[in-house]
C-alpha positions in Angstrom: -28.8 -70.8 -44.3 -30.3 -68.3 -41.8 -32.9 -67.2 -44.4 -33.7 -70.9 -45.1 -34.1 -71.7 -41.5 -36.4 -68.7 -40.9 -38.5 -69.6 -43.9 -38.9 -73.2 -42.9 -39.5 -72.3 -39.4 -36.9 -74.5 -37.5 -37.9 -73.0 -34.3 -34.6 -71.6 -33.4 -33.3 -68.2 -33.9 -29.9 -68.4 -35.7 -27.5 -65.4 -35.5 -24.8 -65.1 -38.0 -21.9 -64.4 -35.6 -22.8 -67.3 -33.3 -23.3 -69.6 -36.2 -20.0 -68.7 -37.7 -18.2 -69.3 -34.3 -19.8 -72.8 -34.3 -18.6 -73.5 -37.8 -15.0 -72.4 -36.9 -14.9 -74.5 -33.8 -16.3 -77.7 -35.4 -14.2 -77.5 -38.7 -11.1 -75.4 -37.9 -8.7 -76.9 -40.6 -11.3 -76.6 -43.3 -12.3 -73.0 -42.4 -8.6 -71.9 -42.3 -8.0 -73.5 -45.7 -10.9 -71.4 -47.0 -10.2 -68.0 -45.3 -6.5 -68.3 -46.5 -7.6 -68.1 -50.0 -9.8 -65.1 -49.5 -8.4 -62.2 -47.5 -11.7 -60.4 -47.2 -13.2 -63.5 -45.6 -10.5 -63.9 -43.3 -10.8 -60.2 -42.1 -14.5 -60.6 -41.8 -14.2 -63.8 -39.7 -11.8 -62.0 -37.3 -14.1 -58.9 -36.9 -17.2 -61.1 -36.4 -15.6 -63.3 -33.9 -14.1 -60.4 -31.9 -17.4 -58.7 -31.7 -19.2 -61.8 -30.5 -16.5 -62.6 -27.9 -16.7 -58.9 -26.6 -20.3 -58.9 -26.4 -20.2 -62.0 -24.0 -17.4 -60.4 -22.0 -19.5 -57.2 -21.5 -22.7 -58.9 -20.6 -21.8 -62.2 -18.9 -20.1 -62.4 -15.4 -19.6 -65.3 -13.1 -20.9 -63.4 -10.2 -24.5 -63.6 -11.7 -25.8 -66.6 -10.0 -27.3 -68.1 -13.0 -28.5 -71.7 -12.4 -29.4 -72.2 -16.3 -25.7 -71.9 -17.2 -24.9 -74.3 -20.1 -22.5 -77.2 -19.4 -20.4 -75.9 -22.3 -19.8 -72.4 -20.7 -16.2 -71.5 -19.9 -14.8 -69.3 -17.0 -12.2 -67.1 -18.1 -10.3 -64.1 -16.6 -10.0 -61.2 -18.9 -9.0 -57.6 -18.3 -11.5 -55.1 -17.0 -12.8 -52.6 -19.4 -11.3 -49.7 -17.6 -9.5 -48.6 -14.5 -6.8 -50.1 -12.3 -3.6 -51.7 -13.2 -3.9 -53.5 -16.6 -1.8 -56.4 -15.2 -4.1 -57.4 -12.4 -7.4 -55.6 -13.3 -9.1 -58.9 -14.1 -12.7 -59.9 -14.3 -13.8 -63.5 -14.4 -16.6 -63.8 -17.0 -18.4 -66.7 -18.7 -18.3 -67.3 -22.5 -19.7 -70.2 -24.6 -17.1 -72.9 -25.5 -17.4 -72.5 -29.2 -16.8 -68.8 -29.1 -13.5 -69.3 -27.3 -12.5 -72.0 -29.8 -13.4 -69.8 -32.7 -11.3 -66.9 -31.2 -8.3 -69.2 -30.9 -8.7 -70.5 -34.5 -8.8 -67.0 -36.1 -5.9 -65.9 -33.8 -3.7 -68.9 -34.9 -4.5 -68.3 -38.5 -3.2 -64.7 -38.5 -0.9 -64.6 -41.5 2.9 -64.2 -41.5 3.0 -61.4 -43.8 1.2 -59.3 -41.3 3.6 -60.4 -38.4 5.1 -56.8 -38.2 2.6 -56.1 -35.5 4.3 -56.8 -32.1 1.2 -57.9 -30.0 3.2 -57.5 -26.8 4.0 -53.8 -27.2 0.9 -52.3 -28.8 -1.4 -50.3 -26.8 -4.4 -52.1 -25.1 -7.6 -52.0 -27.2 -10.4 -50.3 -25.3 -13.6 -52.3 -24.8 -15.5 -49.6 -26.9 -13.0 -49.6 -29.8 -14.2 -50.2 -33.3 -13.5 -54.0 -34.2 -14.5 -53.5 -37.9 -10.9 -53.8 -38.9 -9.0 -57.1 -38.9 -5.9 -55.7 -37.2 -7.7 -54.1 -34.3 -9.8 -57.2 -33.8 -6.8 -59.5 -33.8 -5.0 -57.3 -31.2 -8.1 -57.3 -28.9 -8.5 -61.2 -29.1 -4.6 -61.6 -28.5 -4.5 -59.2 -25.5 -7.6 -60.9 -24.0 -6.7 -64.5 -24.5 -2.9 -64.9 -25.1 -1.7 -63.4 -21.7 1.9 -64.3 -20.5 1.9 -66.0 -17.1 2.3 -63.6 -14.1 4.6 -64.5 -11.3 3.2 -64.5 -7.8 -0.3 -65.2 -9.1 -0.8 -68.5 -7.4 -4.0 -67.4 -5.5 -5.7 -66.0 -8.5 -7.0 -67.5 -11.8 -4.5 -67.3 -14.6 -5.7 -64.7 -17.2 -6.6 -65.6 -20.6 -7.0 -69.0 -22.3 -4.4 -70.6 -20.0 -6.8 -70.2 -17.1 -10.1 -70.9 -19.0 -12.0 -73.8 -17.3 -15.4 -75.4 -17.8 -18.0 -74.1 -15.3 -19.4 -77.6 -14.7 -16.2 -79.6 -13.6 -13.3 -76.9 -13.4 -11.2 -78.7 -15.9 -9.1 -77.0 -18.6 -11.1 -75.7 -21.5 -8.2 -75.1 -23.8 -6.6 -78.5 -24.8 -2.8 -79.0 -25.8 -3.7 -79.1 -29.5 -5.0 -75.5 -29.2 -1.6 -74.5 -27.9 0.2 -76.4 -30.5 -1.8 -74.5 -33.0 -0.9 -71.2 -31.5 2.7 -72.1 -31.0 3.0 -72.8 -34.8 1.2 -69.8 -35.9 2.8 -68.0 -38.9 2.9 -64.9 -36.9 6.1 -64.9 -34.9 4.8 -62.4 -32.3 1.7 -64.6 -31.5 3.7 -67.8 -31.4 6.1 -66.2 -28.9 3.1 -65.0 -26.7 1.7 -68.4 -26.9 4.9 -70.0 -25.5 5.0 -67.6 -22.5 1.3 -68.1 -21.8 0.9 -71.8 -22.1 0.4 -73.8 -19.0 3.9 -75.1 -17.7 2.7 -78.7 -18.0 2.5 -78.3 -21.9 5.9 -76.8 -22.4 7.6 -80.3 -23.1 4.9 -81.0 -25.7 5.5 -77.6 -27.4 9.2 -78.3 -27.6 8.3 -81.5 -29.7 6.4 -79.2 -32.4 7.8 -79.1 -36.0 8.5 -75.9 -37.6 8.4 -73.5 -34.5 10.4 -70.2 -34.8 13.7 -69.9 -33.1 12.6 -67.1 -30.9 9.8 -69.4 -29.6 12.3 -72.2 -28.9 14.6 -69.9 -27.0 11.7 -68.6 -25.1 10.4 -71.8 -24.0 13.9 -73.0 -22.8 14.3 -69.7 -20.8 11.0 -70.0 -19.3 11.7 -73.6 -18.2 15.1 -72.3 -16.8 13.3 -69.5 -14.8 10.7 -71.9 -13.5 13.4 -74.4 -12.4 15.2 -71.8 -10.7 12.1 -70.7 -8.7 11.4 -74.3 -7.7 13.0 -75.7 -4.5 14.0 -78.9 -6.3 14.6 -78.4 -10.1 15.3 -81.9 -10.9 12.0 -83.2 -9.2 10.0 -80.4 -11.1 11.5 -81.4 -14.4 10.8 -84.9 -13.8 7.2 -84.2 -13.0 6.7 -82.4 -16.3 7.4 -85.7 -18.0 5.4 -87.8 -15.6 2.7 -90.1 -17.1 -0.1 -88.1 -15.7 1.2 -85.0 -17.6 2.0 -86.8 -20.8 -1.5 -88.3 -20.9 -3.1 -84.9 -21.8 -0.8 -84.7 -24.9 -2.6 -87.2 -27.1 -2.6 -90.8 -28.2 0.7 -90.5 -29.9 2.7 -90.1 -26.7 1.1 -92.7 -24.6 3.8 -95.5 -25.3 7.0 -95.5 -23.8 6.7 -93.2 -20.9 9.0 -90.6 -19.5 12.2 -92.2 -21.0 10.9 -92.3 -24.7 9.7 -88.6 -24.5 13.1 -87.5 -23.0 14.9 -88.9 -25.9 12.5 -87.4 -28.4 13.0 -84.0 -26.7 16.8 -84.3 -26.7 16.9 -85.2 -30.4 14.3 -82.5 -31.5 16.2 -79.8 -29.5 19.6 -80.9 -31.1 18.1 -80.8 -34.7 16.6 -77.4 -34.1 19.9 -75.8 -33.1 21.9 -77.8 -35.7 19.7 -76.5 -38.5 19.6 -72.8 -37.1 23.4 -72.9 -36.7 23.0 -71.0 -33.4 24.8 -71.5 -30.2 23.0 -73.5 -27.6 22.2 -71.6 -24.3 23.4 -73.1 -21.1 20.1 -74.2 -19.4 19.5 -76.3 -16.4 16.7 -78.0 -18.2 18.9 -79.1 -21.0 21.7 -80.3 -18.7 18.9 -82.3 -16.7 17.6 -83.8 -19.8 21.0 -85.1 -21.0 21.8 -86.5 -17.6 18.4 -88.1 -17.3 18.8 -89.7 -20.9 22.5 -90.9 -20.1 21.3 -92.5 -16.8 18.3 -94.3 -18.2 20.5 -95.7 -21.0 23.0 -96.9 -18.5 20.4 -98.6 -16.4 18.9 -100.3 -19.5 22.3 -101.5 -20.6 23.0 -103.1 -17.3 20.0 -105.3 -17.2 20.6 -108.8 -18.2 18.8 -109.7 -21.4 16.6 -112.7 -21.9 18.4 -115.4 -23.9 15.4 -115.8 -26.2 15.4 -112.1 -27.2 15.9 -112.0 -31.0 19.0 -110.2 -32.6 18.0 -107.6 -35.1 19.5 -108.0 -38.5 20.9 -104.6 -39.6 21.5 -104.1 -43.4 24.9 -102.5 -44.0 24.7 -98.8 -44.6 26.4 -97.0 -47.5 30.0 -95.9 -46.9 29.1 -92.2 -46.7 26.8 -92.9 -43.8 29.3 -95.0 -42.0 31.5 -91.7 -41.7 28.9 -90.0 -39.6 30.2 -89.4 -36.0 28.6 -91.4 -33.2 28.6 -88.4 -30.8 26.0 -85.7 -31.2 26.8 -82.2 -31.2 24.2 -81.1 -28.6 25.6 -83.4 -26.0 29.2 -82.1 -26.8 28.3 -78.7 -25.9 26.2 -79.4 -22.9 28.4 -82.1 -21.2 31.7 -81.3 -19.4 34.8 -82.7 -20.5 35.1 -85.3 -17.8 31.8 -86.6 -18.9 33.0 -87.3 -22.5 32.7 -91.1 -22.1 28.9 -90.7 -22.0 27.4 -91.3 -25.4 25.6 -88.3 -26.8 22.2 -89.7 -27.7 20.6 -92.3 -25.3 20.0 -95.1 -27.8 19.1 -98.5 -26.5 21.7 -101.1 -26.6 19.9 -102.8 -29.5 19.0 -99.6 -31.2 22.5 -98.0 -31.6 22.8 -97.0 -35.3 25.1 -99.1 -37.5 27.5 -96.2 -38.1 28.0 -95.9 -34.3 28.8 -99.6 -33.8 32.4 -100.8 -34.2 32.7 -104.5 -33.9 34.7 -107.2 -35.5 32.9 -110.2 -37.0 34.6 -112.5 -34.3 32.7 -110.6 -31.6 29.3 -112.1 -32.8 28.5 -115.6 -31.5 27.7 -118.0 -34.2 24.6 -120.2 -34.1 25.0 -123.1 -31.7 23.6 -126.5 -31.8 21.4 -125.5 -29.0 20.0 -122.4 -30.5 20.0 -123.6 -34.2 16.9 -124.5 -36.2 15.2 -127.9 -36.2 12.0 -128.7 -37.7 10.5 -130.0 -34.3 11.4 -126.8 -32.6 9.8 -124.8 -35.4 6.6 -126.8 -35.2 6.5 -126.6 -31.4 6.9 -122.8 -31.5 4.3 -122.3 -34.4 1.9 -124.5 -32.5 2.3 -122.4 -29.3 2.3 -119.1 -31.3 5.6 -118.3 -29.8 6.8 -115.9 -32.5 9.5 -114.4 -30.2 11.4 -117.9 -30.5 10.7 -118.1 -34.2 11.9 -114.6 -34.6 15.1 -115.6 -32.7 15.6 -118.7 -34.9 15.4 -116.7 -38.1 17.7 -113.8 -36.7 20.3 -116.3 -35.6 20.3 -118.0 -39.0 20.6 -114.7 -40.8 23.4 -113.5 -38.4 25.5 -116.6 -38.8 25.3 -116.5 -42.7 25.6 -112.7 -43.1 28.2 -111.8 -40.5 30.3 -114.9 -40.1 30.3 -116.6 -43.5 33.3 -118.7 -42.9 31.9 -120.6 -40.0 29.3 -123.4 -40.9 28.0 -121.6 -44.1 26.4 -124.8 -45.7 24.8 -125.9 -42.3 23.4 -122.5 -41.8 22.1 -122.1 -45.4 20.6 -125.7 -45.1 18.8 -124.6 -42.0 17.5 -121.4 -43.7 16.2 -123.6 -46.6 14.4 -126.0 -44.2 13.0 -123.0 -42.3 11.7 -121.5 -45.6 10.1 -124.8 -46.7 8.5 -125.3 -43.2 7.2 -121.9 -43.3 5.8 -122.4 -46.8 4.2 -125.5 -45.7 2.6 -123.8 -42.6 1.2 -121.1 -44.9 -1.0 -123.6 -46.8 -2.0 -125.6 -43.7 -4.3 -124.4 -41.0 -5.3 -121.2 -43.0 -7.8 -120.1 -40.5 -5.7 -120.7 -37.5 -2.9 -118.4 -38.3 -3.0 -115.1 -36.1 -2.3 -111.7 -37.7 1.1 -111.7 -36.2 1.9 -114.7 -38.6 1.6 -112.6 -41.5 4.0 -110.0 -40.1 6.4 -112.7 -39.5 6.3 -114.0 -43.0 6.6 -110.4 -44.4 9.7 -109.8 -42.3 11.7 -113.0 -42.7 10.5 -114.7 -46.0 12.8 -112.5 -48.3 15.9 -113.0 -46.1 15.4 -116.7 -45.8 15.0 -117.1 -49.6 17.9 -115.0 -50.2 20.3 -117.3 -48.0 18.8 -120.5 -49.0 20.8 -120.8 -52.0 24.1 -122.7 -51.9 26.3 -125.1 -53.7 24.2 -128.2 -53.0 20.8 -126.5 -52.8 18.2 -127.2 -55.5 16.9 -123.7 -56.1 13.8 -125.1 -57.9 12.6 -126.2 -54.5 12.6 -122.6 -53.3 10.7 -121.4 -56.4 8.1 -124.1 -56.0 7.6 -123.0 -52.4 7.2 -119.3 -53.5 5.0 -119.7 -56.5 3.0 -122.6 -55.5 -0.6 -122.3 -56.5 -1.9 -123.4 -53.0 -0.3 -120.4 -51.5 -3.0 -118.2 -53.3 -5.8 -119.7 -51.0 -3.8 -119.1 -47.9 -4.3 -116.4 -45.3 -1.6 -114.2 -47.0 -3.4 -113.7 -50.4 -1.9 -112.7 -53.8 -1.5 -109.2 -52.7 0.9 -110.1 -49.8 2.8 -112.6 -51.9 3.4 -109.8 -54.5 4.8 -107.5 -51.7 7.2 -110.4 -50.6 8.3 -110.9 -54.1 8.9 -107.3 -54.6 11.0 -107.2 -51.5 13.0 -110.1 -52.6 13.7 -108.5 -56.0 14.6 -105.1 -54.7 16.4 -105.8 -51.4 17.2 -109.4 -51.0 18.0 -111.3 -54.1 21.1 -110.8 -56.3 21.0 -110.3 -60.0 22.0 -114.0 -60.6 19.2 -115.1 -58.3 16.6 -113.0 -60.2 17.7 -114.2 -63.6 17.6 -117.8 -62.4 14.0 -117.2 -61.2 12.9 -115.6 -64.4 14.4 -118.5 -66.4 12.7 -121.1 -64.4 9.2 -119.3 -64.9 9.7 -119.1 -68.7 11.0 -122.5 -69.0 8.2 -124.0 -67.0 5.4 -121.8 -68.6 5.6 -123.9 -71.7 3.9 -126.8 -69.9 0.2 -126.8 -69.0 0.7 -128.7 -65.9 3.3 -126.0 -64.7 0.7 -123.4 -65.0 -1.9 -125.4 -63.4 0.4 -126.0 -60.3 1.8 -122.5 -59.9 0.3 -119.0 -59.7 0.3 -117.3 -63.0 -0.7 -113.9 -61.4 2.3 -114.0 -59.1 4.8 -115.1 -61.7 3.6 -112.4 -64.1 3.9 -109.6 -61.5 7.5 -110.9 -60.8 8.6 -110.8 -64.4 7.1 -107.3 -64.9 8.7 -105.9 -61.7 12.2 -107.5 -62.5 12.1 -106.5 -66.2 14.1 -103.2 -65.6 12.2 -101.8 -68.5 10.5 -98.4 -68.7 6.7 -98.2 -68.6 4.4 -97.9 -71.5 4.0 -94.2 -71.2 7.6 -93.6 -70.3 10.2 -93.1 -73.0 14.0 -93.4 -72.4 16.4 -90.7 -73.4 17.8 -90.6 -76.8 20.7 -92.9 -77.1 20.3 -94.3 -73.5 20.8 -98.2 -73.6 17.7 -100.3 -72.8 18.5 -103.2 -70.2 18.0 -106.7 -71.7 14.8 -108.5 -71.0 15.0 -112.2 -70.4 11.5 -112.7 -71.8 12.7 -111.8 -75.2 16.0 -113.7 -75.2 14.4 -116.5 -77.4 11.2 -117.0 -79.4 10.5 -120.0 -76.9 10.6 -117.5 -74.0 8.4 -115.0 -75.9 5.8 -117.9 -76.4 5.9 -118.7 -72.7 5.3 -115.0 -71.9 2.0 -115.1 -74.3 0.8 -118.4 -72.6 1.3 -116.8 -69.1 -0.3 -113.6 -69.9 -3.3 -115.3 -71.5 -3.7 -117.6 -68.6 -3.7 -114.5 -66.3 -6.5 -112.9 -68.6 -8.5 -116.2 -68.3 -8.2 -116.1 -64.5 -9.2 -112.5 -64.2 -12.1 -112.8 -66.6 -13.1 -116.1 -64.9 -13.3 -114.4 -61.5 -15.2 -111.4 -62.8 -16.2 -109.7 -65.9 -14.4 -106.3 -64.7 -11.2 -107.0 -66.3 -12.3 -106.2 -69.8 -13.8 -102.9 -68.6 -10.5 -102.2 -66.5 -8.4 -103.0 -69.6 -10.1 -100.2 -71.5 -8.8 -97.4 -69.1 -6.1 -95.1 -70.2 -3.6 -95.8 -67.4 -4.8 -98.7 -65.3 -3.5 -101.6 -67.2 -3.5 -105.2 -66.1 0.0 -106.5 -65.2 -0.4 -109.4 -67.8 -0.9 -106.8 -70.7 2.0 -104.8 -69.5 4.2 -108.0 -69.8 2.7 -108.6 -73.3 3.6 -104.9 -74.3 7.1 -105.2 -73.0 7.5 -108.5 -75.0 5.9 -106.9 -78.2 8.0 -103.8 -78.5 11.3 -105.6 -78.7 10.8 -106.8 -82.2 8.3 -107.2 -84.9 8.6 -111.1 -84.8 7.3 -110.9 -81.2 4.4 -108.7 -82.2 3.4 -111.2 -85.0 3.7 -114.1 -82.5 1.3 -112.4 -80.2 -1.2 -111.4 -82.9 -1.2 -115.0 -84.3 -1.8 -116.4 -80.9 -4.8 -114.2 -80.4 -6.2 -114.5 -83.8 -6.1 -118.3 -83.7 -8.7 -118.1 -80.8 -11.0 -115.8 -82.7 -13.9 -115.6 -83.3 -15.2 -116.8 -80.1 -18.5 -116.3 -78.2 -17.0 -116.4 -74.8 -14.8 -114.1 -72.9 -12.0 -114.3 -75.5 -14.3 -112.9 -78.1 -15.0 -109.9 -75.8 -11.4 -109.4 -74.7 -9.0 -110.5 -77.5 -10.0 -107.8 -80.2 -9.3 -105.1 -77.5 -5.8 -106.5 -76.8 -4.9 -106.5 -80.4 -6.3 -103.0 -80.8 -4.4 -101.7 -77.8 -1.2 -103.3 -79.0 -1.8 -101.7 -82.5 -2.4 -98.3 -80.9 0.6 -98.6 -78.7 2.9 -100.0 -81.5 1.4 -98.8 -84.8 4.4 -99.0 -86.8 5.4 -102.6 -85.7 2.2 -104.4 -86.3 1.5 -105.3 -90.0 -2.0 -104.8 -91.4 -1.6 -107.2 -94.4 -3.7 -109.9 -93.0 -7.5 -109.4 -93.7 -8.6 -111.1 -90.5 -6.4 -108.8 -88.4 -7.9 -105.7 -90.2 -11.4 -107.2 -89.6 -10.9 -107.7 -85.9 -9.3 -104.1 -85.3 -12.2 -102.5 -87.3 -14.8 -104.4 -85.1 -12.9 -103.4 -82.0 -12.8 -99.7 -82.9 -16.7 -99.8 -83.8 -17.3 -101.1 -80.3 -18.5 -98.2 -78.2 -17.1 -99.7 -75.0 -13.5 -99.6 -76.3 -12.6 -96.1 -75.4 -9.7 -96.3 -77.6 -9.7 -92.7 -78.4 -8.3 -91.9 -74.9 -5.4 -94.4 -75.2 -1.8 -93.2 -75.9 -0.5 -93.5 -79.3 3.1 -92.4 -80.2 1.9 -90.9 -83.6 -0.8 -88.7 -82.1 1.5 -85.7 -81.4 2.9 -85.9 -85.0 -0.6 -86.1 -86.6 -2.0 -83.5 -84.4 0.8 -81.1 -85.5 0.1 -82.0 -89.2 -3.5 -81.0 -88.8 -2.9 -77.8 -87.1 -0.2 -76.8 -89.8 -2.7 -77.8 -92.5 -5.2 -75.2 -91.1 -2.6 -72.3 -90.8 -0.1 -73.0 -93.6 -1.5 -75.4 -96.3 1.0 -76.8 -98.8 1.0 -79.8 -101.2 3.8 -81.7 -99.6 1.9 -81.7 -96.2 -1.2 -83.0 -98.0 0.8 -85.9 -99.6 2.1 -86.9 -96.3 -1.2 -86.9 -94.6 -2.7 -88.9 -97.5 0.1 -91.4 -97.3 -0.5 -91.7 -93.4 -4.2 -92.2 -94.2 -3.4 -95.2 -96.5 -0.8 -96.9 -94.2 -2.5 -96.2 -90.8 -6.1 -95.4 -91.4 -7.1 -96.0 -87.7 -4.6 -93.4 -86.5 -5.9 -90.9 -89.0 -9.4 -91.8 -87.7 -8.5 -90.5 -84.3 -8.1 -87.0 -85.6 -11.2 -86.6 -87.9 -12.6 -84.2 -85.2 -9.5 -82.1 -85.3 -10.0 -81.7 -89.2 -13.6 -80.8 -88.5 -12.5 -78.0 -85.9 -9.9 -76.6 -88.6 -12.8 -76.4 -91.1 -15.0 -74.5 -88.6 -12.2 -72.2 -87.6 -11.5 -71.5 -91.4 -15.0 -70.7 -92.1 -15.0 -68.0 -89.3 -14.2 -64.3 -90.5 -11.5 -62.4 -88.9 -9.5 -59.4 -89.8 -6.3 -61.2 -90.7 -8.2 -63.9 -92.6 -9.6 -61.3 -95.1 -6.1 -60.7 -96.3 -4.7 -64.1 -96.2 -3.7 -65.7 -99.6 -5.9 -68.3 -101.2 -8.8 -66.9 -99.4 -12.2 -66.9 -101.2 -14.3 -63.9 -100.1 -18.0 -63.7 -101.1 -19.0 -60.3 -99.7 -17.2 -57.0 -99.9 -18.3 -53.3 -99.2 -20.0 -51.8 -96.3 -23.6 -51.1 -95.1 -24.9 -47.9 -93.3 -26.5 -48.3 -90.0 -28.0 -45.7 -87.8 -28.1 -45.9 -84.0 -30.6 -44.5 -81.6 -28.5 -41.4 -81.0 -28.6 -40.5 -84.7 -24.9 -41.2 -85.3 -24.3 -42.9 -88.7 -21.8 -45.8 -88.7 -20.4 -48.1 -91.4 -20.6 -51.7 -90.5 -19.6 -54.9 -92.4 -22.0 -57.8 -91.8 -19.9 -61.0 -92.0 -21.1 -64.5 -91.0 -19.6 -67.9 -91.0 -18.9 -69.1 -94.5 -18.6 -65.8 -96.1 -15.0 -66.5 -96.8 -12.9 -69.8 -96.8 -9.7 -71.3 -98.0 -10.6 -73.4 -101.0 -7.4 -75.5 -101.1 -7.8 -76.4 -97.5 -11.3 -77.8 -98.0 -10.3 -79.6 -101.0 -7.5 -81.2 -99.1 -9.6 -82.5 -96.3 -11.9 -84.3 -99.0 -8.8 -85.9 -100.5 -7.6 -87.1 -97.0 -11.0 -88.6 -96.5 -11.1 -90.3 -99.8 -7.6 -91.9 -98.9 -9.3 -93.8 -96.1 -10.5 -97.2 -96.9 -14.3 -97.3 -97.0 -14.7 -100.0 -94.3 -12.7 -97.7 -92.1 -14.3 -94.3 -93.0 -17.9 -95.4 -93.1 -18.0 -98.3 -90.7 -16.2 -96.4 -87.9 -15.7 -92.9 -88.9 -19.3 -91.7 -88.8 -19.2 -91.6 -85.1 -15.7 -90.3 -84.8 -16.0 -87.0 -86.6 -16.7 -87.7 -90.3 -20.4 -86.6 -89.9 -19.1 -83.3 -88.5 -17.0 -82.9 -91.6 -19.7 -83.4 -93.9 -22.0 -81.1 -92.0 -19.4 -78.3 -92.3 -19.1 -78.9 -96.1 -22.9 -78.6 -96.5 -23.2 -75.5 -94.4 -20.4 -73.8 -96.4 -21.9 -74.6 -99.8 -25.4 -73.5 -98.6 -24.0 -70.1 -97.4 -22.1 -69.5 -100.6 -25.3 -70.5 -102.5 -27.5 -68.3 -100.7 -24.9 -65.5 -101.4 -25.3 -66.3 -105.0 -21.6 -67.3 -105.4 -22.0 -71.0 -106.5 -18.7 -70.8 -108.6 -16.6 -70.5 -105.4 -17.5 -74.0 -104.4 -17.6 -75.7 -107.7 -14.6 -78.0 -107.3 -15.5 -78.7 -103.7 -19.1 -79.8 -104.8 -17.6 -82.2 -107.3 -15.2 -83.9 -104.7 -17.9 -83.8 -102.0 -20.3 -85.6 -104.5 -17.9 -88.4 -105.1 -17.5 -88.9 -101.3 -21.3 -88.9 -100.8 -21.6 -91.6 -103.6 -19.0 -93.9 -101.7 -21.0 -93.3 -98.5 -24.2 -94.3 -100.2 -22.9 -97.5 -101.9 -21.2 -98.6 -98.7 -24.0 -98.3 -96.1 -27.2 -97.1 -97.7 -29.2 -97.3 -94.5 -26.7 -94.9 -92.6 -26.9 -92.6 -95.7 -30.5 -92.5 -95.7 -30.8 -91.8 -91.9 -28.1 -88.9 -92.3 -30.1 -87.5 -95.4 -33.3 -87.3 -93.2 -31.5 -85.4 -90.2 -31.5 -81.8 -89.8 -28.4 -79.5 -89.3 -27.7 -77.3 -86.4 -28.2 -73.7 -87.6 -30.2 -74.8 -90.6 -33.2 -76.6 -89.2 -35.5 -74.4 -90.8 -34.2 -75.3 -94.3 -35.5 -78.7 -94.0 -33.6 -82.1 -94.0 -30.1 -82.6 -95.3 -31.6 -84.1 -98.5 -33.3 -80.8 -99.4 -30.3 -78.6 -98.7 -28.2 -81.1 -100.9 -30.7 -80.7 -103.7 -31.0 -76.9 -103.5 -27.2 -76.5 -103.5 -27.0 -78.9 -106.6 -24.7 -81.5 -105.1 -25.1 -84.3 -107.4 -24.6 -87.6 -105.7 
């Protein structure tokens, strides 16, 4: 870049070291990832940055009254080059901000495997020391920037990065993010020094870091203890560390909640660290204050009267093993005295206590009263006023009444839940543009619960299904994606197996009617059937002997017919919306949901495969979207389930061949369960030919010609490898060798050497080449010559022509006599099936034999009679 800039005359002089510092400062994470992979680059960056930093320290001083100081310059107190007490021999200098940032980045990236360096005990690096080694450069930067805070230094600028300020406004130049990076450094020694050098106001934020070393954690707690003991009022000092003005510098993630939330996070994080390390918790005034403050804030919150309209939160029942977790945390047990045992360990809010810490009987929960119950008028009034707090309270009260007190008024509560569900469904369709975003969140939260508890002895469940799958909901503010999320939540967390089975049956029974499909959303119903099928994916295979769960869609032929109608209706909707569906259908992995439903139904039995195939063939041929998509569907079903689809019908074979010949199909990339088996046969044929294997491959070519067509290029590669001469191939059985003996060559040094000149085609395995021709002859002509020419058959023909030409040029025509006879028969079939394609190939030229003329001339010279 520097050479390019100088050549183009950008008008600015670029220096490598300064440019590297700017890059490290602008993209620290990207640069760290790169230098981690290249040790030499990391060492180079350390050495360059250290030299640039030392150059500025040596020549820049804040005492030089420079009125043209850039606004990005930073004042920093560093050690003097020589003389005096090293602890107080400081000199305030000015360095560019990007140089300081680059120095901190390379320090924080010092690897953990080199942490044997104790940066606090090594000798000071002199200003004239050689910084060409990474170790020396890193020690110099650490000793200059990461300087532990010195007691009794209130009148002087704090040394190192902790006291660095901008020259323009005297604000801190090193942010809390930089100190977090240094605290989480892989080098334990640097991380500990960063904890001791960081400003006091940043210490609580550093305690919240994830993955810090235990030594750094203990050092922070000890430093807070020492600072608190030196303060006249430790409680006030600790409280000021968590003041909003101090927290505001921590970043956007800590702005909400204030001092109380941060204190609770600190208590939980410290408790977790000591729990994981298994070490004892030191007695610290800061930790004792933290527990006391959290407990006091909790008691204040619990004593406040709660608003009657505040919603009760529905808590799902936890597993039994989680309910055995004790309610009191280990950290508070160690920190609190025995007389304070009645204070709970962690300061949760009254409505945020975990379920395993709550011990309450169902009788303690107040049931829904007539005043707080649901009415349609109250719902409409709250919705019109966008009072979602009241709506949330309504839904929560209904769910609590049904879930916790099932004995009291279950029918009334369930009827209210059903009414609220229907009213909510009506509101989704009406006033689409007037719904605020919070309305969508309300639906996502409560719709699954309301639908779960709306079932009852006297409840018509079809009404619930009508509300969920109504076609009008597709045009609402929620959209199909949001409805799909709601239905998946219902199926996974809310509905029982009986409710899911009832919904599946309702969909399949109704899909037989055209009016039903017109009034309900097929895409939503298809997604629900696939999601609740409990079947493995197309690519997945169950373990051998593992039971396959029953699928309601294949319980009867009528249900299977409904699945076909539903899936094809979804295909019509997608192709009607855009023409991208057919292109997405040709992908290897991203299958439309409706085809997944078809595949799950088809693989259950051959009868269902026949049903699907007949339904598609009855609509063909077609000039519309059906003619473009249906052949691909049949081809994909055949490739996925080759042994279950019969090829006896001529119309089906014709459709499959036309789909294979379509260049947009991309069918060679699709998964086929027979691919691994055929691929292993091809490889074995090339390495260990035998008659039984040949007969198996010929039978497969006759039964599943399209599957064998997928592996013609593999056969061509086997032939190319067989024609290549190797030392092991010369002694292989059934090997035909055309040239033997050695020639004598002289090098420039006059040394005589014996060499054997061998080229491709000098030797080959005659049974292998004959077998490939027999496999090709087993393919039907409409498959081999209508589709196979673009899928490897031409490559096979070219390999045969090259081999025969090589043997003919070596004057060994007898070696290829039988091959020429079989090849001539295959050429005759090619010419009779497609004379135009045959003539075009005859006029082409082969790679490596272009000087010999077109293929027609080579065939004539080699006496291949066709």
